[in-house]
C-alpha positions as CSV (number, residue, x, y, z in Angstrom):
1,M,-20.5,-62.5,-9.2
2,R,-21.6,-59.7,-7.0
3,L,-22.5,-56.5,-8.9
4,L,-21.5,-53.1,-7.7
5,P,-24.3,-50.8,-6.7
6,L,-25.3,-48.5,-9.6
7,S,-24.4,-45.3,-7.8
8,L,-20.9,-46.6,-7.0
9,A,-20.3,-47.8,-10.5
10,L,-21.3,-44.5,-12.0
11,A,-18.9,-42.7,-9.6
12,L,-16.0,-44.9,-10.6
13,L,-16.7,-44.4,-14.3
14,A,-16.7,-40.6,-13.7
15,L,-13.2,-40.5,-12.1
16,P,-11.1,-40.5,-15.3
17,L,-13.3,-37.7,-16.6
18,T,-12.9,-35.3,-13.7
19,G,-9.1,-35.2,-13.4
20,C,-7.2,-32.8,-11.2
21,P,-8.3,-29.2,-10.7
22,H,-6.8,-26.8,-13.2
23,L,-3.8,-24.9,-12.0
24,V,-4.0,-21.2,-12.9
25,R,-0.5,-20.1,-14.1
26,P,0.3,-17.0,-16.1
27,T,1.2,-18.0,-19.7
28,Q,2.7,-14.5,-20.3
29,P,4.5,-13.9,-17.0
30,W,6.2,-10.7,-15.7
31,S,10.0,-10.9,-16.0
32,D,10.9,-7.7,-14.0
33,A,10.1,-7.7,-10.3
34,Q,10.0,-3.9,-9.9
35,Q,7.6,-3.6,-12.8
36,A,5.3,-6.2,-11.4
37,L,5.3,-4.5,-8.0
38,R,4.5,-1.1,-9.6
39,A,1.6,-2.7,-11.5
40,H,0.3,-4.2,-8.3
41,D,0.6,-0.8,-6.5
42,S,-1.1,1.1,-9.3
43,L,-4.4,-0.7,-8.6
44,R,-4.3,0.1,-4.9
45,V,-3.4,3.8,-5.0
46,R,-7.1,4.4,-5.9
47,I,-8.0,3.5,-2.3
48,R,-7.4,6.6,-0.3
49,S,-9.2,5.6,2.9
50,L,-10.9,2.7,4.6
51,R,-13.5,2.2,7.3
52,A,-13.9,-1.4,8.4
53,E,-15.2,-3.8,11.1
54,A,-13.3,-7.0,11.7
55,R,-13.2,-9.9,14.1
56,A,-9.8,-10.1,15.7
57,D,-8.1,-13.1,17.3
58,Q,-4.7,-12.2,18.9
59,R,-2.3,-14.5,20.6
60,G,0.6,-13.0,22.6
61,S,2.4,-12.7,25.9
62,Q,-0.9,-11.9,27.7
63,G,-2.7,-14.9,26.3
64,R,-5.4,-15.0,23.7
65,V,-7.7,-12.1,23.1
66,R,-10.7,-12.1,20.8
67,G,-12.9,-9.2,20.0
68,T,-14.2,-6.8,17.3
69,V,-12.0,-4.0,15.9
70,L,-13.4,-0.9,14.3
71,M,-10.9,0.9,12.2
72,F,-10.2,3.9,10.1
73,V,-7.2,4.0,7.7
74,E,-6.2,7.0,5.6
75,R,-3.2,7.3,3.4
76,P,-0.4,7.8,3.9
77,D,0.0,7.2,7.7
78,R,-3.2,7.8,9.7
79,V,-4.8,4.9,11.5
80,R,-7.4,4.3,14.3
81,F,-8.3,1.1,16.0
82,D,-11.1,0.7,18.5
83,V,-11.1,-2.8,20.1
84,M,-14.3,-4.0,21.6
85,T,-14.8,-7.2,23.6
86,Q,-17.9,-8.8,25.2
87,F,-17.1,-6.8,28.3
88,G,-17.1,-3.5,26.4
89,P,-14.4,-1.2,25.0
90,A,-10.9,-2.6,25.6
91,A,-8.5,-0.2,23.9
92,A,-8.3,2.6,21.3
93,L,-5.1,3.3,19.3
94,T,-4.7,6.4,17.1
95,S,-1.8,7.8,15.0
96,D,-2.0,10.9,12.8
97,G,1.5,10.1,11.5
98,H,3.2,12.2,14.1
99,T,1.6,11.6,17.4
100,F,0.6,8.2,18.9
101,A,-1.9,7.6,21.6
102,M,-3.4,4.5,23.1
103,A,-6.1,4.2,25.7
104,D,-6.1,0.9,27.5
105,F,-9.4,0.7,29.4
106,R,-8.5,-2.6,31.1
107,E,-5.3,-1.3,32.6
108,R,-6.8,2.2,33.0
109,T,-3.8,3.8,31.3
110,F,-3.4,6.3,28.5
111,V,0.0,6.4,26.8
112,T,1.1,8.9,24.2
113,G,4.3,9.9,22.4
114,R,5.8,10.0,18.9
115,A,4.3,7.7,16.3
116,C,6.9,5.0,15.7
117,P,7.0,1.2,15.2
118,S,7.5,0.3,18.9
119,S,4.4,2.4,19.8
120,I,2.2,0.7,17.2
121,A,3.4,-2.7,18.4
122,R,1.7,-2.1,21.8
123,L,-1.6,-3.0,20.2
124,L,-0.8,-5.0,17.1
125,G,2.3,-6.9,18.2
126,M,4.0,-5.7,15.0
127,P,6.8,-3.1,15.2
128,L,5.9,-1.3,12.0
129,S,5.1,2.3,11.3
130,S,1.6,3.5,11.0
131,E,2.3,4.1,7.3
132,D,3.4,0.5,6.9
133,I,0.3,-0.8,8.8
134,G,-1.9,1.3,6.5
135,R,-0.3,-0.3,3.4
136,L,-0.7,-3.8,4.8
137,L,-4.4,-3.3,5.6
138,L,-5.0,-1.9,2.1
139,G,-3.6,-5.1,0.5
140,G,-0.2,-3.7,-0.1
141,T,3.2,-4.1,1.5
142,P,6.2,-2.0,2.7
143,R,9.4,-3.0,1.0
144,I,13.0,-3.2,2.1
145,E,15.6,-1.2,0.2
146,S,17.0,-3.8,-2.2
147,V,20.1,-4.0,-4.3
148,R,18.8,-7.0,-6.4
149,E,15.4,-8.5,-7.2
150,T,14.2,-11.7,-8.8
151,I,10.8,-12.9,-10.0
152,T,9.7,-16.4,-10.9
153,V,6.5,-18.3,-11.4
154,D,6.2,-21.3,-9.0
155,P,5.4,-24.4,-11.0
156,D,3.5,-25.9,-8.0
157,D,1.1,-23.1,-7.2
158,G,1.3,-20.8,-10.3
159,H,2.0,-17.8,-8.1
160,Y,4.6,-15.1,-8.7
161,H,7.4,-15.4,-6.1
162,L,9.5,-12.3,-5.8
163,A,12.7,-11.9,-3.7
164,L,14.2,-8.6,-2.7
165,F,17.8,-8.7,-1.4
166,G,19.0,-6.0,0.9
167,R,22.5,-4.6,1.2
168,D,22.7,-5.9,4.8
169,G,22.1,-9.5,3.8
170,G,18.4,-9.4,4.7
171,R,15.7,-10.2,2.2
172,Q,12.0,-10.0,1.5
173,E,9.8,-12.5,-0.2
174,I,6.6,-11.4,-1.8
175,E,4.0,-13.7,-3.3
176,L,1.5,-12.5,-5.8
177,G,-1.5,-14.3,-7.4
178,I,-3.6,-13.6,-10.5
179,R,-7.3,-14.0,-11.2
180,D,-8.4,-17.1,-13.2
181,A,-9.5,-14.7,-16.0
182,D,-5.9,-13.4,-16.3
183,E,-4.2,-16.7,-17.0
184,H,-3.6,-15.8,-20.7
185,A,-3.5,-12.1,-20.3
186,P,-0.4,-10.1,-21.1
187,P,1.5,-8.9,-18.0
188,A,0.2,-5.3,-18.0
189,E,-3.4,-6.6,-17.9
190,Q,-3.0,-9.0,-15.0
191,R,-4.7,-7.8,-11.8
192,L,-2.1,-8.9,-9.2
193,R,-3.2,-9.8,-5.6
194,L,-0.8,-10.0,-2.7
195,L,-0.9,-13.3,-0.9
196,R,2.2,-13.2,1.3
197,T,4.9,-10.7,2.3
198,E,7.7,-11.8,4.6
199,V,10.9,-10.1,5.8
200,F,14.0,-12.0,6.9
201,D,17.2,-10.9,8.7
202,A,20.7,-11.7,7.4
203,R,20.6,-15.0,9.2
204,G,17.5,-16.1,7.5
205,H,15.2,-15.7,10.5
206,T,11.7,-14.3,9.9
207,L,11.2,-10.8,11.3
208,W,7.6,-10.6,10.4
209,R,5.1,-12.2,8.0
210,V,1.7,-11.1,6.7
211,T,-0.6,-13.4,4.6
212,Y,-3.8,-12.6,2.8
213,D,-6.9,-14.6,1.8
214,D,-10.5,-14.2,0.8
215,Y,-10.2,-11.4,-1.7
216,R,-13.4,-9.6,-2.7
217,V,-13.9,-6.9,-5.2
218,V,-15.2,-3.6,-3.7
219,P,-16.5,-0.8,-5.9
220,V,-13.9,1.9,-6.6
221,G,-14.7,3.9,-9.7
222,E,-15.8,1.8,-12.7
223,Q,-13.6,-1.3,-12.2
224,G,-13.4,-2.0,-8.5
225,V,-10.4,-3.2,-6.5
226,A,-9.9,-6.6,-4.8
227,I,-9.5,-6.3,-1.0
228,P,-8.4,-9.1,1.3
229,Y,-11.1,-9.9,3.8
230,E,-8.6,-12.0,5.9
231,V,-5.2,-10.7,7.0
232,F,-2.9,-12.7,9.3
233,F,0.0,-10.8,11.0
234,E,2.9,-12.9,12.6
235,H,5.9,-11.8,14.5
236,P,7.9,-14.9,15.5
237,G,10.4,-13.0,17.6
238,R,7.7,-11.8,19.9
239,D,5.7,-15.0,19.6
240,T,2.6,-13.0,18.7
241,D,0.1,-13.2,15.9
242,T,-3.1,-11.4,15.0
243,R,-5.8,-12.6,12.6
244,L,-8.3,-10.1,11.2
245,R,-11.5,-11.3,9.5
246,F,-13.3,-8.4,8.0
247,E,-17.0,-8.3,8.2
248,D,-17.6,-4.9,6.6
249,I,-15.3,-2.7,4.5
250,D,-16.0,0.7,2.9
251,V,-13.4,2.5,0.9
252,N,-12.7,6.1,0.1
253,V,-14.9,7.3,2.9
254,T,-14.8,10.8,4.5
255,V,-13.1,10.3,7.8
256,P,-14.6,12.3,10.7
257,D,-12.6,15.2,12.0
258,G,-10.3,14.3,14.9
259,A,-10.6,10.5,14.2
260,F,-6.8,10.1,14.4
261,Q,-6.3,11.9,17.7
262,Q,-7.6,11.3,21.2
263,T,-7.4,12.8,24.6
264,P,-7.4,10.8,27.9
265,A,-10.7,10.0,29.4
266,P,-11.2,10.9,33.1
267,G,-9.7,8.3,35.4
268,L,-7.0,7.1,33.1
269,R,-3.4,7.3,34.2
270,V,-1.4,9.3,31.6
271,E,2.1,8.2,30.6
272,E,4.5,9.8,28.1
273,I,6.5,7.1,26.3
274,A,9.7,7.2,24.2
275,C,10.3,5.2,21.1
276,D,12.6,2.1,21.4
277,E,14.1,3.3,18.1
278,D,15.5,6.4,19.9
279,A,17.3,4.5,22.6
280,G,21.1,4.7,22.5
Protein backbone atom coordinates (compact mmCIF):
# COMPACT_ATOMS: atom_id res chain seq x y z
CA MET A 1 0.00 0.00 0.00
CA ARG A 2 1.30 3.39 -0.96
CA LEU A 3 1.84 5.71 2.01
CA LEU A 4 0.93 9.39 2.02
CA PRO A 5 3.79 11.85 2.25
CA LEU A 6 4.39 12.86 5.87
CA SER A 7 3.61 16.55 5.25
CA LEU A 8 0.25 15.73 3.61
CA ALA A 9 -0.70 13.30 6.37
CA LEU A 10 0.00 15.90 9.05
CA ALA A 11 -2.08 18.48 7.16
CA LEU A 12 -5.04 16.11 6.94
CA LEU A 13 -4.81 15.32 10.64
CA ALA A 14 -4.87 19.02 11.44
CA LEU A 15 -8.09 19.72 9.52
CA PRO A 16 -10.55 18.69 12.26
CA LEU A 17 -8.64 20.81 14.74
CA THR A 18 -8.68 24.07 12.79
CA GLY A 19 -12.45 24.33 12.13
CA CYS A 20 -14.18 27.41 10.75
CA PRO A 21 -13.13 30.97 11.62
CA HIS A 22 -14.89 32.33 14.68
CA LEU A 23 -17.81 34.63 13.82
CA VAL A 24 -17.82 37.73 16.01
CA ARG A 25 -21.41 38.42 17.07
CA PRO A 26 -22.52 40.63 19.98
CA THR A 27 -23.87 38.45 22.78
CA GLN A 28 -25.53 41.49 24.38
CA PRO A 29 -26.94 43.31 21.35
CA TRP A 30 -28.52 46.72 21.09
CA SER A 31 -32.32 46.56 20.88
CA ASP A 32 -33.01 50.22 20.04
CA ALA A 33 -31.81 51.52 16.65
CA GLN A 34 -31.74 55.19 17.65
CA GLN A 35 -29.71 54.47 20.77
CA ALA A 36 -27.21 52.44 18.74
CA LEU A 37 -26.86 55.29 16.24
CA ARG A 38 -26.35 57.82 19.02
CA ALA A 39 -23.68 55.59 20.54
CA HIS A 40 -21.90 55.38 17.18
CA ASP A 41 -22.09 59.15 16.66
CA SER A 42 -20.79 59.90 20.16
CA LEU A 43 -17.41 58.42 19.23
CA ARG A 44 -17.10 60.45 16.06
CA VAL A 45 -18.02 63.91 17.37
CA ARG A 46 -14.56 64.09 18.89
CA ILE A 47 -13.21 64.48 15.35
CA ARG A 48 -13.61 68.16 14.46
CA SER A 49 -11.44 68.31 11.35
CA LEU A 50 -9.44 66.11 9.01
CA ARG A 51 -6.52 66.52 6.65
CA ALA A 52 -5.90 63.58 4.37
CA GLU A 53 -4.31 62.26 1.21
CA ALA A 54 -6.03 59.51 -0.73
CA ARG A 55 -5.74 57.62 -3.97
CA ALA A 56 -8.94 58.09 -5.97
CA ASP A 57 -10.40 55.85 -8.66
CA GLN A 58 -13.54 57.31 -10.23
CA ARG A 59 -15.74 55.85 -12.95
CA GLY A 60 -18.40 57.96 -14.66
CA SER A 61 -19.75 59.44 -17.85
CA GLN A 62 -16.31 60.78 -18.80
CA GLY A 63 -14.66 57.40 -18.37
CA ARG A 64 -12.28 56.38 -15.63
CA VAL A 65 -10.08 58.84 -13.77
CA ARG A 66 -7.35 57.98 -11.31
CA GLY A 67 -5.37 60.38 -9.21
CA THR A 68 -4.50 61.69 -5.80
CA VAL A 69 -6.91 63.74 -3.71
CA LEU A 70 -5.69 66.13 -1.03
CA MET A 71 -8.50 67.15 1.27
CA PHE A 72 -9.54 69.19 4.25
CA VAL A 73 -12.81 68.50 6.07
CA GLU A 74 -14.09 70.58 8.97
CA ARG A 75 -17.37 70.17 10.82
CA PRO A 76 -20.10 70.85 10.15
CA ASP A 77 -20.04 71.61 6.43
CA ARG A 78 -16.65 72.78 5.15
CA VAL A 79 -14.75 70.71 2.58
CA ARG A 80 -11.87 71.11 0.16
CA PHE A 81 -10.68 68.62 -2.45
CA ASP A 82 -7.61 69.12 -4.65
CA VAL A 83 -7.33 66.47 -7.36
CA MET A 84 -3.88 65.72 -8.74
CA THR A 85 -3.10 63.45 -11.69
CA GLN A 86 0.15 62.41 -13.34
CA PHE A 87 -0.25 65.42 -15.60
CA GLY A 88 -0.59 67.92 -12.72
CA PRO A 89 -3.52 69.59 -10.91
CA ALA A 90 -6.87 68.51 -12.40
CA ALA A 91 -9.48 70.20 -10.22
CA ALA A 92 -10.10 71.95 -6.91
CA LEU A 93 -13.46 72.01 -5.16
CA THR A 94 -14.25 74.12 -2.10
CA SER A 95 -17.33 74.72 -0.01
CA ASP A 96 -17.54 76.81 3.15
CA GLY A 97 -21.09 75.64 3.73
CA HIS A 98 -22.57 78.61 1.87
CA THR A 99 -20.56 79.18 -1.30
CA PHE A 100 -19.33 76.50 -3.70
CA ALA A 101 -16.47 76.87 -6.16
CA MET A 102 -14.77 74.43 -8.49
CA ALA A 103 -11.78 75.06 -10.70
CA ASP A 104 -11.51 72.55 -13.55
CA PHE A 105 -8.00 72.97 -14.95
CA ARG A 106 -8.61 70.49 -17.77
CA GLU A 107 -11.64 72.37 -19.10
CA ARG A 108 -10.19 75.77 -18.09
CA THR A 109 -13.37 76.69 -16.23
CA PHE A 110 -14.21 78.07 -12.80
CA VAL A 111 -17.79 77.55 -11.64
CA THR A 112 -19.22 79.04 -8.48
CA GLY A 113 -22.58 79.39 -6.78
CA ARG A 114 -24.51 78.35 -3.72
CA ALA A 115 -23.31 75.22 -1.94
CA CYS A 116 -25.88 72.49 -2.62
CA PRO A 117 -25.97 68.76 -3.51
CA SER A 118 -25.97 69.29 -7.28
CA SER A 119 -22.85 71.46 -7.12
CA ILE A 120 -20.91 68.97 -4.96
CA ALA A 121 -21.89 66.23 -7.43
CA ARG A 122 -19.85 67.95 -10.15
CA LEU A 123 -16.72 66.43 -8.66
CA LEU A 124 -17.78 63.50 -6.49
CA GLY A 125 -20.71 62.21 -8.57
CA MET A 126 -22.83 62.14 -5.39
CA PRO A 127 -25.63 64.74 -5.05
CA LEU A 128 -25.13 65.30 -1.33
CA SER A 129 -24.58 68.44 0.69
CA SER A 130 -21.09 69.37 1.89
CA GLU A 131 -22.29 68.59 5.43
CA ASP A 132 -23.32 65.09 4.35
CA ILE A 133 -20.04 64.49 2.52
CA GLY A 134 -18.15 65.60 5.63
CA ARG A 135 -20.09 63.11 7.75
CA LEU A 136 -19.37 60.28 5.31
CA LEU A 137 -15.65 61.00 5.15
CA LEU A 138 -15.45 61.05 8.95
CA GLY A 139 -16.98 57.56 9.16
CA GLY A 140 -20.53 58.70 9.86
CA THR A 141 -23.66 58.96 7.75
CA PRO A 142 -26.50 61.38 7.04
CA ARG A 143 -29.86 59.87 7.92
CA ILE A 144 -33.30 60.18 6.40
CA GLU A 145 -36.21 61.42 8.49
CA SER A 146 -37.78 58.21 9.71
CA VAL A 147 -41.11 57.26 11.21
CA ARG A 148 -39.99 53.77 12.24
CA GLU A 149 -36.69 52.00 12.85
CA THR A 150 -35.60 48.39 13.32
CA ILE A 151 -32.34 46.79 14.43
CA THR A 152 -31.29 43.14 14.19
CA VAL A 153 -28.08 41.12 14.35
CA ASP A 154 -27.50 39.20 11.14
CA PRO A 155 -26.80 35.53 11.97
CA ASP A 156 -24.55 35.13 8.92
CA ASP A 157 -22.12 38.03 9.43
CA GLY A 158 -22.73 39.08 13.06
CA HIS A 159 -23.28 42.72 12.07
CA TYR A 160 -26.02 45.04 13.22
CA HIS A 161 -28.48 45.71 10.40
CA LEU A 162 -30.59 48.81 10.92
CA ALA A 163 -33.50 49.96 8.75
CA LEU A 164 -34.99 53.46 8.85
CA PHE A 165 -38.37 53.86 7.17
CA GLY A 166 -39.38 57.26 5.80
CA ARG A 167 -42.87 58.72 5.56
CA ASP A 168 -42.61 58.82 1.75
CA GLY A 169 -41.98 55.06 1.47
CA GLY A 170 -38.22 55.36 1.14
CA ARG A 171 -35.85 53.68 3.52
CA GLN A 172 -32.25 53.63 4.63
CA GLU A 173 -30.17 50.61 5.60
CA ILE A 174 -27.20 51.02 7.94
CA GLU A 175 -24.78 48.23 8.76
CA LEU A 176 -22.60 48.46 11.86
CA GLY A 177 -19.85 46.14 13.05
CA ILE A 178 -18.06 45.70 16.36
CA ARG A 179 -14.47 44.99 17.36
CA ASP A 180 -13.52 41.41 18.21
CA ALA A 181 -12.89 42.58 21.78
CA ASP A 182 -16.50 43.78 22.12
CA GLU A 183 -18.20 40.45 21.42
CA HIS A 184 -19.28 39.99 25.06
CA ALA A 185 -19.37 43.66 26.03
CA PRO A 186 -22.64 45.34 27.08
CA PRO A 187 -24.16 47.58 24.37
CA ALA A 188 -22.94 50.87 25.85
CA GLU A 189 -19.32 49.65 25.76
CA GLN A 190 -19.33 48.40 22.16
CA ARG A 191 -17.33 50.59 19.78
CA LEU A 192 -19.50 50.51 16.67
CA ARG A 193 -18.04 50.95 13.17
CA LEU A 194 -20.04 51.89 10.09
CA LEU A 195 -19.69 49.33 7.29
CA ARG A 196 -22.46 50.37 4.87
CA THR A 197 -25.10 53.07 4.50
CA GLU A 198 -27.60 52.88 1.64
CA VAL A 199 -30.66 54.95 0.77
CA PHE A 200 -33.58 53.61 -1.30
CA ASP A 201 -36.53 55.37 -2.91
CA ALA A 202 -40.14 54.28 -2.44
CA ARG A 203 -39.80 51.75 -5.29
CA GLY A 204 -36.82 50.07 -3.67
CA HIS A 205 -34.20 51.49 -6.07
CA THR A 206 -30.85 52.48 -4.57
CA LEU A 207 -30.33 56.25 -4.61
CA TRP A 208 -26.80 56.07 -3.23
CA ARG A 209 -24.59 53.70 -1.29
CA VAL A 210 -21.37 54.13 0.68
CA THR A 211 -19.33 51.23 2.05
CA TYR A 212 -16.34 51.30 4.38
CA ASP A 213 -13.35 49.06 4.98
CA ASP A 214 -9.86 48.93 6.50
CA TYR A 215 -10.58 50.68 9.79
CA ARG A 216 -7.53 51.95 11.67
CA VAL A 217 -7.39 53.65 15.04
CA VAL A 218 -6.03 57.19 14.98
CA PRO A 219 -5.09 59.03 18.18
CA VAL A 220 -7.82 61.34 19.45
CA GLY A 221 -7.35 62.11 23.10
CA GLU A 222 -6.59 59.11 25.30
CA GLN A 223 -8.64 56.43 23.50
CA GLY A 224 -8.39 57.09 19.78
CA VAL A 225 -11.08 56.71 17.14
CA ALA A 226 -11.33 54.14 14.36
CA ILE A 227 -11.30 55.76 10.90
CA PRO A 228 -12.07 53.94 7.62
CA TYR A 229 -9.09 54.04 5.27
CA GLU A 230 -11.20 52.88 2.32
CA VAL A 231 -14.48 54.52 1.32
CA PHE A 232 -16.50 53.54 -1.74
CA PHE A 233 -19.21 55.92 -3.04
CA GLU A 234 -21.81 54.60 -5.52
CA HIS A 235 -24.62 56.37 -7.35
CA PRO A 236 -26.38 53.82 -9.58
CA GLY A 237 -28.73 56.40 -11.12
CA ARG A 238 -25.77 58.33 -12.53
CA ASP A 239 -23.76 55.15 -13.15
CA THR A 240 -20.86 56.65 -11.22
CA ASP A 241 -18.67 55.44 -8.39
CA THR A 242 -15.62 56.73 -6.57
CA ARG A 243 -13.23 54.71 -4.42
CA LEU A 244 -10.94 56.52 -1.99
CA ARG A 245 -7.99 54.67 -0.44
CA PHE A 246 -6.43 56.87 2.21
CA GLU A 247 -2.68 56.94 2.53
CA ASP A 248 -2.41 59.52 5.27
CA ILE A 249 -4.95 60.95 7.74
CA ASP A 250 -4.50 63.59 10.45
CA VAL A 251 -7.45 64.57 12.63
CA ASN A 252 -8.29 67.68 14.62
CA VAL A 253 -5.81 69.75 12.62
CA THR A 254 -5.78 73.53 12.39
CA VAL A 255 -7.08 74.30 8.90
CA PRO A 256 -5.27 77.17 7.13
CA ASP A 257 -7.22 80.39 6.75
CA GLY A 258 -9.09 80.57 3.46
CA ALA A 259 -8.77 76.84 2.75
CA PHE A 260 -12.50 76.52 2.01
CA GLN A 261 -12.65 79.40 -0.45
CA GLN A 262 -10.94 80.06 -3.77
CA THR A 263 -10.76 82.68 -6.49
CA PRO A 264 -10.39 81.98 -10.22
CA ALA A 265 -6.86 81.68 -11.53
CA PRO A 266 -5.95 83.78 -14.57
CA GLY A 267 -7.12 82.21 -17.82
CA LEU A 268 -10.08 80.30 -16.38
CA ARG A 269 -13.56 80.99 -17.76
CA VAL A 270 -15.84 81.99 -14.87
CA GLU A 271 -19.40 80.68 -14.77
CA GLU A 272 -22.13 81.29 -12.20
CA ILE A 273 -24.30 78.21 -11.68
CA ALA A 274 -27.66 77.63 -10.06
CA CYS A 275 -28.62 74.62 -7.97
CA ASP A 276 -30.77 71.94 -9.58
CA GLU A 277 -32.74 71.93 -6.34
CA ASP A 278 -33.89 75.51 -7.08
CA ALA A 279 -35.34 74.65 -10.50
CA GLY A 280 -39.10 74.88 -10.80
